[in-house]
Biotite code that builds the C-alpha atoms (Angstrom):
import biotite.structure as struc

atoms = struc.array([
    struc.Atom([83.055, 90.553, 89.668], chain_id="A", res_id=1, res_name="UNK", atom_name="CA", element="C"),
    struc.Atom([85.366, 87.871, 89.056], chain_id="A", res_id=2, res_name="UNK", atom_name="CA", element="C"),
    struc.Atom([86.257, 84.900, 90.826], chain_id="A", res_id=3, res_name="UNK", atom_name="CA", element="C"),
    struc.Atom([89.542, 84.177, 91.800], chain_id="A", res_id=4, res_name="UNK", atom_name="CA", element="C"),
    struc.Atom([89.922, 81.084, 89.395], chain_id="A", res_id=5, res_name="UNK", atom_name="CA", element="C"),
    struc.Atom([89.923, 83.115, 86.439], chain_id="A", res_id=6, res_name="UNK", atom_name="CA", element="C"),
    struc.Atom([91.866, 86.221, 87.387], chain_id="A", res_id=7, res_name="UNK", atom_name="CA", element="C"),
    struc.Atom([95.411, 84.914, 85.939], chain_id="A", res_id=8, res_name="UNK", atom_name="CA", element="C"),
    struc.Atom([93.858, 84.496, 82.499], chain_id="A", res_id=9, res_name="UNK", atom_name="CA", element="C"),
    struc.Atom([92.127, 88.120, 82.724], chain_id="A", res_id=10, res_name="UNK", atom_name="CA", element="C"),
    struc.Atom([95.601, 89.059, 83.471], chain_id="A", res_id=11, res_name="UNK", atom_name="CA", element="C"),
    struc.Atom([97.336, 87.685, 81.019], chain_id="A", res_id=12, res_name="UNK", atom_name="CA", element="C"),
    struc.Atom([95.081, 89.518, 78.265], chain_id="A", res_id=13, res_name="UNK", atom_name="CA", element="C"),
    struc.Atom([95.874, 92.804, 80.041], chain_id="A", res_id=14, res_name="UNK", atom_name="CA", element="C"),
    struc.Atom([93.750, 94.863, 82.317], chain_id="A", res_id=15, res_name="UNK", atom_name="CA", element="C"),
    struc.Atom([90.275, 95.727, 80.864], chain_id="A", res_id=16, res_name="UNK", atom_name="CA", element="C"),
    struc.Atom([88.597, 98.791, 80.590], chain_id="A", res_id=17, res_name="UNK", atom_name="CA", element="C"),
    struc.Atom([85.548, 96.915, 81.938], chain_id="A", res_id=18, res_name="UNK", atom_name="CA", element="C"),
    struc.Atom([87.467, 95.875, 85.201], chain_id="A", res_id=19, res_name="UNK", atom_name="CA", element="C"),
    struc.Atom([88.773, 99.564, 85.843], chain_id="A", res_id=20, res_name="UNK", atom_name="CA", element="C"),
    struc.Atom([85.061, 100.866, 85.141], chain_id="A", res_id=21, res_name="UNK", atom_name="CA", element="C"),
    struc.Atom([83.756, 98.471, 87.538], chain_id="A", res_id=22, res_name="UNK", atom_name="CA", element="C"),
    struc.Atom([86.096, 99.618, 90.536], chain_id="A", res_id=23, res_name="UNK", atom_name="CA", element="C"),
    struc.Atom([85.540, 103.202, 89.628], chain_id="A", res_id=24, res_name="UNK", atom_name="CA", element="C"),
    struc.Atom([81.742, 102.925, 89.266], chain_id="A", res_id=25, res_name="UNK", atom_name="CA", element="C"),
    struc.Atom([81.222, 100.965, 92.898], chain_id="A", res_id=26, res_name="UNK", atom_name="CA", element="C"),
    struc.Atom([79.167, 101.950, 95.381], chain_id="A", res_id=27, res_name="UNK", atom_name="CA", element="C"),
    struc.Atom([78.834, 100.186, 98.515], chain_id="A", res_id=28, res_name="UNK", atom_name="CA", element="C"),
    struc.Atom([76.464, 102.475, 100.646], chain_id="A", res_id=29, res_name="UNK", atom_name="CA", element="C"),
    struc.Atom([77.491, 101.974, 104.045], chain_id="A", res_id=30, res_name="UNK", atom_name="CA", element="C"),
    struc.Atom([79.904, 99.038, 103.620], chain_id="A", res_id=31, res_name="UNK", atom_name="CA", element="C"),
    struc.Atom([83.327, 99.849, 103.398], chain_id="A", res_id=32, res_name="UNK", atom_name="CA", element="C"),
    struc.Atom([85.745, 98.651, 100.595], chain_id="A", res_id=33, res_name="UNK", atom_name="CA", element="C"),
    struc.Atom([89.052, 96.877, 101.325], chain_id="A", res_id=34, res_name="UNK", atom_name="CA", element="C"),
    struc.Atom([91.975, 97.897, 98.895], chain_id="A", res_id=35, res_name="UNK", atom_name="CA", element="C"),
    struc.Atom([95.159, 96.163, 99.127], chain_id="A", res_id=36, res_name="UNK", atom_name="CA", element="C"),
    struc.Atom([98.527, 96.855, 97.440], chain_id="A", res_id=37, res_name="UNK", atom_name="CA", element="C"),
    struc.Atom([101.227, 94.470, 98.221], chain_id="A", res_id=38, res_name="UNK", atom_name="CA", element="C"),
    struc.Atom([104.951, 93.915, 97.077], chain_id="A", res_id=39, res_name="UNK", atom_name="CA", element="C"),
    struc.Atom([105.029, 90.629, 96.015], chain_id="A", res_id=40, res_name="UNK", atom_name="CA", element="C"),
    struc.Atom([108.305, 90.776, 93.701], chain_id="A", res_id=41, res_name="UNK", atom_name="CA", element="C"),
    struc.Atom([109.708, 87.278, 93.720], chain_id="A", res_id=42, res_name="UNK", atom_name="CA", element="C"),
    struc.Atom([113.288, 88.670, 93.381], chain_id="A", res_id=43, res_name="UNK", atom_name="CA", element="C"),
    struc.Atom([112.800, 90.790, 96.503], chain_id="A", res_id=44, res_name="UNK", atom_name="CA", element="C"),
    struc.Atom([110.700, 88.729, 98.754], chain_id="A", res_id=45, res_name="UNK", atom_name="CA", element="C"),
    struc.Atom([110.342, 85.049, 99.745], chain_id="A", res_id=46, res_name="UNK", atom_name="CA", element="C"),
    struc.Atom([106.556, 84.063, 100.101], chain_id="A", res_id=47, res_name="UNK", atom_name="CA", element="C"),
    struc.Atom([106.755, 84.059, 104.010], chain_id="A", res_id=48, res_name="UNK", atom_name="CA", element="C"),
    struc.Atom([108.020, 87.954, 104.027], chain_id="A", res_id=49, res_name="UNK", atom_name="CA", element="C"),
    struc.Atom([105.399, 89.462, 101.974], chain_id="A", res_id=50, res_name="UNK", atom_name="CA", element="C"),
    struc.Atom([102.781, 87.482, 103.865], chain_id="A", res_id=51, res_name="UNK", atom_name="CA", element="C"),
    struc.Atom([104.298, 88.633, 107.044], chain_id="A", res_id=52, res_name="UNK", atom_name="CA", element="C"),
    struc.Atom([103.833, 92.171, 105.900], chain_id="A", res_id=53, res_name="UNK", atom_name="CA", element="C"),
    struc.Atom([100.166, 91.501, 104.907], chain_id="A", res_id=54, res_name="UNK", atom_name="CA", element="C"),
    struc.Atom([99.464, 90.010, 108.225], chain_id="A", res_id=55, res_name="UNK", atom_name="CA", element="C"),
    struc.Atom([100.963, 92.949, 110.134], chain_id="A", res_id=56, res_name="UNK", atom_name="CA", element="C"),
    struc.Atom([98.943, 95.266, 107.784], chain_id="A", res_id=57, res_name="UNK", atom_name="CA", element="C"),
    struc.Atom([95.761, 93.327, 108.700], chain_id="A", res_id=58, res_name="UNK", atom_name="CA", element="C"),
    struc.Atom([96.481, 93.223, 112.373], chain_id="A", res_id=59, res_name="UNK", atom_name="CA", element="C"),
    struc.Atom([97.098, 96.654, 112.629], chain_id="A", res_id=60, res_name="UNK", atom_name="CA", element="C"),
    struc.Atom([93.773, 97.662, 110.428], chain_id="A", res_id=61, res_name="UNK", atom_name="CA", element="C"),
    struc.Atom([91.683, 95.179, 112.748], chain_id="A", res_id=62, res_name="UNK", atom_name="CA", element="C"),
    struc.Atom([92.636, 97.154, 115.658], chain_id="A", res_id=63, res_name="UNK", atom_name="CA", element="C"),
    struc.Atom([92.337, 100.530, 114.379], chain_id="A", res_id=64, res_name="UNK", atom_name="CA", element="C"),
    struc.Atom([88.571, 99.282, 112.974], chain_id="A", res_id=65, res_name="UNK", atom_name="CA", element="C"),
    struc.Atom([87.676, 97.786, 116.231], chain_id="A", res_id=66, res_name="UNK", atom_name="CA", element="C"),
    struc.Atom([88.273, 101.761, 117.863], chain_id="A", res_id=67, res_name="UNK", atom_name="CA", element="C"),
    struc.Atom([86.214, 103.130, 114.902], chain_id="A", res_id=68, res_name="UNK", atom_name="CA", element="C"),
    struc.Atom([82.304, 103.463, 115.307], chain_id="A", res_id=69, res_name="UNK", atom_name="CA", element="C"),
    struc.Atom([81.688, 100.885, 112.589], chain_id="A", res_id=70, res_name="UNK", atom_name="CA", element="C"),
    struc.Atom([78.275, 99.356, 112.503], chain_id="A", res_id=71, res_name="UNK", atom_name="CA", element="C"),
    struc.Atom([78.344, 95.455, 112.898], chain_id="A", res_id=72, res_name="UNK", atom_name="CA", element="C"),
    struc.Atom([77.712, 94.447, 109.262], chain_id="A", res_id=73, res_name="UNK", atom_name="CA", element="C"),
    struc.Atom([80.455, 96.971, 107.777], chain_id="A", res_id=74, res_name="UNK", atom_name="CA", element="C"),
    struc.Atom([82.923, 95.535, 110.381], chain_id="A", res_id=75, res_name="UNK", atom_name="CA", element="C"),
    struc.Atom([82.197, 91.799, 109.553], chain_id="A", res_id=76, res_name="UNK", atom_name="CA", element="C"),
    struc.Atom([82.366, 92.669, 105.872], chain_id="A", res_id=77, res_name="UNK", atom_name="CA", element="C"),
    struc.Atom([85.746, 93.837, 106.366], chain_id="A", res_id=78, res_name="UNK", atom_name="CA", element="C"),
    struc.Atom([86.837, 91.086, 108.271], chain_id="A", res_id=79, res_name="UNK", atom_name="CA", element="C"),
    struc.Atom([85.471, 88.851, 105.611], chain_id="A", res_id=80, res_name="UNK", atom_name="CA", element="C"),
    struc.Atom([87.573, 90.831, 103.157], chain_id="A", res_id=81, res_name="UNK", atom_name="CA", element="C"),
    struc.Atom([90.734, 90.392, 105.240], chain_id="A", res_id=82, res_name="UNK", atom_name="CA", element="C"),
    struc.Atom([90.191, 86.424, 105.181], chain_id="A", res_id=83, res_name="UNK", atom_name="CA", element="C"),
    struc.Atom([89.450, 86.376, 101.583], chain_id="A", res_id=84, res_name="UNK", atom_name="CA", element="C"),
    struc.Atom([92.718, 88.521, 100.381], chain_id="A", res_id=85, res_name="UNK", atom_name="CA", element="C"),
    struc.Atom([94.565, 86.482, 103.097], chain_id="A", res_id=86, res_name="UNK", atom_name="CA", element="C"),
    struc.Atom([93.730, 83.373, 101.436], chain_id="A", res_id=87, res_name="UNK", atom_name="CA", element="C"),
    struc.Atom([93.997, 84.498, 97.937], chain_id="A", res_id=88, res_name="UNK", atom_name="CA", element="C"),
    struc.Atom([97.812, 85.543, 98.824], chain_id="A", res_id=89, res_name="UNK", atom_name="CA", element="C"),
    struc.Atom([98.617, 82.690, 100.929], chain_id="A", res_id=90, res_name="UNK", atom_name="CA", element="C"),
    struc.Atom([97.995, 80.547, 97.624], chain_id="A", res_id=91, res_name="UNK", atom_name="CA", element="C"),
    struc.Atom([100.262, 82.614, 95.363], chain_id="A", res_id=92, res_name="UNK", atom_name="CA", element="C"),
    struc.Atom([102.581, 79.951, 93.791], chain_id="A", res_id=93, res_name="UNK", atom_name="CA", element="C"),
    struc.Atom([105.249, 80.307, 91.427], chain_id="A", res_id=94, res_name="UNK", atom_name="CA", element="C"),
    struc.Atom([104.096, 84.053, 90.464], chain_id="A", res_id=95, res_name="UNK", atom_name="CA", element="C"),
    struc.Atom([106.163, 86.281, 88.233], chain_id="A", res_id=96, res_name="UNK", atom_name="CA", element="C"),
    struc.Atom([104.278, 89.514, 88.727], chain_id="A", res_id=97, res_name="UNK", atom_name="CA", element="C"),
    struc.Atom([105.689, 91.859, 91.303], chain_id="A", res_id=98, res_name="UNK", atom_name="CA", element="C"),
    struc.Atom([102.681, 93.999, 92.592], chain_id="A", res_id=99, res_name="UNK", atom_name="CA", element="C"),
    struc.Atom([99.165, 92.528, 93.924], chain_id="A", res_id=100, res_name="UNK", atom_name="CA", element="C"),
    struc.Atom([96.239, 95.048, 94.045], chain_id="A", res_id=101, res_name="UNK", atom_name="CA", element="C"),
    struc.Atom([93.070, 93.919, 95.334], chain_id="A", res_id=102, res_name="UNK", atom_name="CA", element="C"),
    struc.Atom([89.571, 95.393, 95.895], chain_id="A", res_id=103, res_name="UNK", atom_name="CA", element="C"),
    struc.Atom([87.230, 93.623, 98.112], chain_id="A", res_id=104, res_name="UNK", atom_name="CA", element="C"),
    struc.Atom([83.716, 94.218, 99.434], chain_id="A", res_id=105, res_name="UNK", atom_name="CA", element="C"),
    struc.Atom([82.160, 91.139, 100.535], chain_id="A", res_id=106, res_name="UNK", atom_name="CA", element="C"),
    struc.Atom([78.816, 92.279, 101.683], chain_id="A", res_id=107, res_name="UNK", atom_name="CA", element="C"),
    struc.Atom([78.556, 93.337, 97.850], chain_id="A", res_id=108, res_name="UNK", atom_name="CA", element="C"),
    struc.Atom([80.355, 90.318, 96.498], chain_id="A", res_id=109, res_name="UNK", atom_name="CA", element="C"),
    struc.Atom([83.077, 92.385, 95.084], chain_id="A", res_id=110, res_name="UNK", atom_name="CA", element="C"),
    struc.Atom([86.931, 90.762, 94.716], chain_id="A", res_id=111, res_name="UNK", atom_name="CA", element="C"),
    struc.Atom([88.698, 92.166, 92.057], chain_id="A", res_id=112, res_name="UNK", atom_name="CA", element="C"),
    struc.Atom([92.515, 91.439, 91.487], chain_id="A", res_id=113, res_name="UNK", atom_name="CA", element="C"),
    struc.Atom([95.146, 92.884, 89.538], chain_id="A", res_id=114, res_name="UNK", atom_name="CA", element="C"),
    struc.Atom([98.438, 91.382, 89.332], chain_id="A", res_id=115, res_name="UNK", atom_name="CA", element="C"),
    struc.Atom([101.116, 94.002, 87.863], chain_id="A", res_id=116, res_name="UNK", atom_name="CA", element="C"),
    struc.Atom([104.551, 93.928, 86.187], chain_id="A", res_id=117, res_name="UNK", atom_name="CA", element="C"),
    struc.Atom([105.445, 96.882, 88.436], chain_id="A", res_id=118, res_name="UNK", atom_name="CA", element="C"),
    struc.Atom([106.241, 96.857, 92.148], chain_id="A", res_id=119, res_name="UNK", atom_name="CA", element="C"),
    struc.Atom([103.619, 98.767, 94.597], chain_id="A", res_id=120, res_name="UNK", atom_name="CA", element="C"),
    struc.Atom([104.288, 100.247, 98.277], chain_id="A", res_id=121, res_name="UNK", atom_name="CA", element="C"),
    struc.Atom([102.445, 97.913, 100.882], chain_id="A", res_id=122, res_name="UNK", atom_name="CA", element="C"),
    struc.Atom([99.080, 99.330, 101.725], chain_id="A", res_id=123, res_name="UNK", atom_name="CA", element="C"),
    struc.Atom([95.848, 98.260, 103.109], chain_id="A", res_id=124, res_name="UNK", atom_name="CA", element="C"),
    struc.Atom([92.945, 100.657, 102.982], chain_id="A", res_id=125, res_name="UNK", atom_name="CA", element="C"),
    struc.Atom([89.389, 100.217, 104.218], chain_id="A", res_id=126, res_name="UNK", atom_name="CA", element="C"),
    struc.Atom([87.243, 103.019, 103.287], chain_id="A", res_id=127, res_name="UNK", atom_name="CA", element="C"),
    struc.Atom([83.846, 103.900, 101.733], chain_id="A", res_id=128, res_name="UNK", atom_name="CA", element="C"),
    struc.Atom([85.644, 104.147, 98.292], chain_id="A", res_id=129, res_name="UNK", atom_name="CA", element="C"),
    struc.Atom([87.976, 101.875, 96.372], chain_id="A", res_id=130, res_name="UNK", atom_name="CA", element="C"),
    struc.Atom([91.636, 103.251, 96.972], chain_id="A", res_id=131, res_name="UNK", atom_name="CA", element="C"),
    struc.Atom([92.583, 103.566, 93.209], chain_id="A", res_id=132, res_name="UNK", atom_name="CA", element="C"),
    struc.Atom([95.062, 106.376, 92.939], chain_id="A", res_id=133, res_name="UNK", atom_name="CA", element="C"),
    struc.Atom([98.136, 104.090, 92.951], chain_id="A", res_id=134, res_name="UNK", atom_name="CA", element="C"),
    struc.Atom([96.658, 101.946, 90.372], chain_id="A", res_id=135, res_name="UNK", atom_name="CA", element="C"),
    struc.Atom([95.966, 104.363, 87.937], chain_id="A", res_id=136, res_name="UNK", atom_name="CA", element="C"),
    struc.Atom([99.513, 105.959, 88.593], chain_id="A", res_id=137, res_name="UNK", atom_name="CA", element="C"),
    struc.Atom([101.163, 102.669, 87.569], chain_id="A", res_id=138, res_name="UNK", atom_name="CA", element="C"),
    struc.Atom([98.366, 102.173, 84.728], chain_id="A", res_id=139, res_name="UNK", atom_name="CA", element="C"),
    struc.Atom([99.223, 105.467, 83.235], chain_id="A", res_id=140, res_name="UNK", atom_name="CA", element="C"),
    struc.Atom([102.891, 104.730, 82.759], chain_id="A", res_id=141, res_name="UNK", atom_name="CA", element="C"),
    struc.Atom([102.051, 101.474, 80.918], chain_id="A", res_id=142, res_name="UNK", atom_name="CA", element="C"),
    struc.Atom([101.452, 101.728, 77.288], chain_id="A", res_id=143, res_name="UNK", atom_name="CA", element="C"),
    struc.Atom([99.508, 98.949, 75.303], chain_id="A", res_id=144, res_name="UNK", atom_name="CA", element="C"),
    struc.Atom([101.209, 98.584, 71.815], chain_id="A", res_id=145, res_name="UNK", atom_name="CA", element="C"),
    struc.Atom([99.455, 96.478, 68.959], chain_id="A", res_id=146, res_name="UNK", atom_name="CA", element="C"),
    struc.Atom([102.170, 95.189, 66.566], chain_id="A", res_id=147, res_name="UNK", atom_name="CA", element="C"),
    struc.Atom([101.331, 93.708, 63.106], chain_id="A", res_id=148, res_name="UNK", atom_name="CA", element="C"),
    struc.Atom([104.038, 91.378, 61.552], chain_id="A", res_id=149, res_name="UNK", atom_name="CA", element="C"),
    struc.Atom([103.710, 90.243, 57.843], chain_id="A", res_id=150, res_name="UNK", atom_name="CA", element="C"),
    struc.Atom([105.916, 87.260, 56.795], chain_id="A", res_id=151, res_name="UNK", atom_name="CA", element="C"),
    struc.Atom([105.333, 85.549, 53.302], chain_id="A", res_id=152, res_name="UNK", atom_name="CA", element="C"),
    struc.Atom([101.900, 84.282, 53.544], chain_id="A", res_id=153, res_name="UNK", atom_name="CA", element="C"),
    struc.Atom([101.068, 85.264, 57.211], chain_id="A", res_id=154, res_name="UNK", atom_name="CA", element="C"),
    struc.Atom([99.688, 88.220, 58.933], chain_id="A", res_id=155, res_name="UNK", atom_name="CA", element="C"),
    struc.Atom([100.090, 88.316, 62.860], chain_id="A", res_id=156, res_name="UNK", atom_name="CA", element="C"),
    struc.Atom([98.611, 90.741, 65.337], chain_id="A", res_id=157, res_name="UNK", atom_name="CA", element="C"),
    struc.Atom([100.637, 90.869, 68.913], chain_id="A", res_id=158, res_name="UNK", atom_name="CA", element="C"),
    struc.Atom([99.634, 92.811, 71.850], chain_id="A", res_id=159, res_name="UNK", atom_name="CA", element="C"),
    struc.Atom([102.665, 94.238, 74.019], chain_id="A", res_id=160, res_name="UNK", atom_name="CA", element="C"),
    struc.Atom([101.379, 95.500, 77.459], chain_id="A", res_id=161, res_name="UNK", atom_name="CA", element="C"),
    struc.Atom([103.957, 96.047, 80.086], chain_id="A", res_id=162, res_name="UNK", atom_name="CA", element="C"),
    struc.Atom([106.763, 93.512, 79.967], chain_id="A", res_id=163, res_name="UNK", atom_name="CA", element="C"),
    struc.Atom([104.276, 90.917, 78.302], chain_id="A", res_id=164, res_name="UNK", atom_name="CA", element="C"),
    struc.Atom([103.793, 90.053, 74.337], chain_id="A", res_id=165, res_name="UNK", atom_name="CA", element="C"),
    struc.Atom([100.610, 88.027, 73.696], chain_id="A", res_id=166, res_name="UNK", atom_name="CA", element="C"),
    struc.Atom([99.533, 86.845, 69.854], chain_id="A", res_id=167, res_name="UNK", atom_name="CA", element="C"),
    struc.Atom([96.105, 88.182, 69.684], chain_id="A", res_id=168, res_name="UNK", atom_name="CA", element="C"),
    struc.Atom([95.478, 86.664, 66.074], chain_id="A", res_id=169, res_name="UNK", atom_name="CA", element="C"),
    struc.Atom([96.627, 85.091, 63.118], chain_id="A", res_id=170, res_name="UNK", atom_name="CA", element="C"),
    struc.Atom([94.939, 87.119, 60.618], chain_id="A", res_id=171, res_name="UNK", atom_name="CA", element="C"),
    struc.Atom([95.183, 84.681, 57.852], chain_id="A", res_id=172, res_name="UNK", atom_name="CA", element="C"),
    struc.Atom([96.961, 81.662, 57.289], chain_id="A", res_id=173, res_name="UNK", atom_name="CA", element="C"),
    struc.Atom([97.820, 80.175, 53.754], chain_id="A", res_id=174, res_name="UNK", atom_name="CA", element="C"),
])
């Protein structure tokens, strides 16, 4: 689990294998897991617009969950997930990513965020398992490259992932 304050740093370093494995291996037993996919592309939406989309999805999902026979603790956990997701999304300021993916299970202390360079189709799923298919479809299309740059007395390593380039290390400096 990662706290929301460190999410951006994790994203800039790329999505890690450990993060993916945490989601794939997550089991909640009787408690549902909330999976959110939200298009937050700044070129397409103003902040209020994607928040309106999210509020509509949350309202519809609450109404649907009220009609299902969830036990009290499971329903309470899902409502807490919605609150955490709304809080996180409401605090997005000056972001440059286009797609937001959040997996949450308040009862089991899971809150995992992925900020993607690709747009995603808006979707809110509450189920016994994380809804990962759209995330993995996007990740399959993204290739990670390592580039070595040698110039006179410097050897530098860069990681290229999506549309981001990050210098990983200066291998030696004279």
